[in-house]
C-alpha positions in Angstrom: 65.9 166.1 122.8 64.5 163.4 120.6 66.0 160.6 118.6 68.5 161.4 115.9 67.1 161.4 112.3 70.4 160.1 110.8 72.3 157.1 112.0 75.8 156.1 110.9 77.7 153.2 112.3 81.3 152.4 111.4 82.9 149.0 112.3 86.5 148.0 111.9 86.2 144.2 111.9 89.9 143.7 113.0 92.9 145.7 114.0 94.4 145.0 110.5 91.4 146.1 108.6 92.1 148.5 105.7 88.4 149.6 105.5 85.6 150.4 107.9 82.3 148.8 107.2 79.7 151.6 107.3 75.9 151.7 107.6 74.3 155.0 107.0 70.5 154.8 107.6 70.7 151.2 106.4 72.9 151.9 103.3 75.9 149.6 103.5 79.3 150.7 102.1 83.0 150.4 102.8 85.2 153.3 103.7 89.0 153.0 103.1 91.2 153.9 106.0 94.0 156.2 104.8 97.4 154.7 105.2 99.2 157.7 106.5 101.2 158.5 103.3 99.0 161.4 102.5 97.6 159.7 99.4 93.9 159.0 99.4 93.1 155.3 98.7 90.6 154.5 96.0 86.9 154.4 96.9 85.1 156.1 99.7 87.3 157.7 102.4 86.3 159.9 105.4 87.2 163.1 103.5 85.5 161.8 100.4 82.3 161.2 102.3 82.5 164.7 103.8 82.8 166.1 100.3 79.9 163.9 99.1 77.7 165.2 101.9 78.4 168.8 100.9 78.0 168.2 97.2 74.7 166.3 97.6 73.2 168.8 100.0 74.2 171.7 97.7 72.8 170.1 94.6 69.5 169.4 96.2 69.2 172.9 97.8 70.0 174.5 94.4 67.3 172.4 92.6 64.7 173.1 95.3 65.4 176.8 95.2 65.1 177.1 91.4 62.0 174.9 91.3 60.3 177.2 93.8 60.8 180.0 91.3 59.4 177.7 88.6 62.7 177.5 86.8 63.7 174.1 85.4 67.3 173.9 86.7 68.4 171.4 84.1 71.5 169.6 85.2 72.9 170.7 88.5 76.5 169.6 89.1 78.5 170.2 92.3 82.1 169.3 92.5 83.7 169.4 95.9 87.4 168.9 96.4 89.3 168.5 99.7 92.6 170.3 99.9 94.6 168.5 102.7 96.3 171.7 103.8 96.5 172.8 107.4 93.8 173.6 108.1 91.9 171.7 105.3 89.9 173.6 102.7 87.0 172.6 100.6 86.7 173.8 97.0 83.1 173.7 95.7 82.2 174.4 92.1 78.4 174.6 91.4 77.2 174.5 87.8 73.6 175.0 86.8 72.6 174.5 83.2 69.7 176.9 83.3 70.0 180.6 82.6 69.4 182.6 85.8 69.0 186.4 86.0 71.5 188.4 88.0 69.2 189.1 91.0 68.1 185.5 91.2 71.8 184.3 90.8 72.7 186.5 93.8 69.8 184.8 95.8 71.0 181.4 94.6 74.5 182.2 95.8 73.0 182.9 99.2 71.2 179.6 99.2 74.4 177.8 98.3 76.2 179.5 101.2 73.5 178.5 103.7 72.8 174.9 102.9 72.4 172.7 106.0 75.7 171.0 105.5 77.5 174.3 104.7 76.2 175.8 107.9 77.4 172.7 109.8 80.9 172.9 108.3 81.7 176.6 107.7 83.0 177.4 111.2 85.3 174.4 111.1 86.7 174.6 107.5 87.0 177.2 104.7 84.6 176.5 101.8 85.6 178.3 98.6 82.7 178.4 96.2 82.3 179.2 92.5 78.8 179.4 91.0 78.3 179.2 87.3 74.8 179.4 85.6 73.7 179.0 82.0 75.9 179.4 79.0 77.5 182.7 80.1 80.3 181.1 82.1 80.0 183.9 84.7 81.3 182.8 88.1 80.6 184.1 91.6 
């Protein structure tokens, strides 16, 4: 087994720290530590970063798939919400500005359901997905 291709380091500078200092492949950011009240603090949080990973991976996978079909995807927007239920659930809404035919939309739905981060998470958490393309407002 070789070296990991992604490195993330979290450091709590003191026991009283309200945020962890993070380094992800050299990108520095702060991650708020939830206070136990159930309310998410402002800024990056552990669940927020998980949602960001899923939304970014999904958006990039959608764009790549459509470009392979020589379709300009236009704007691709992916909203991921975390429901703090037990067990937690992720709500993913994927919107593609471009018109996509029915057959290609079905293939695109398959791509969305098999992105690398989706595959990593799907056995641990439910991911509910709605896919909307073009101006038709049709959802998967």
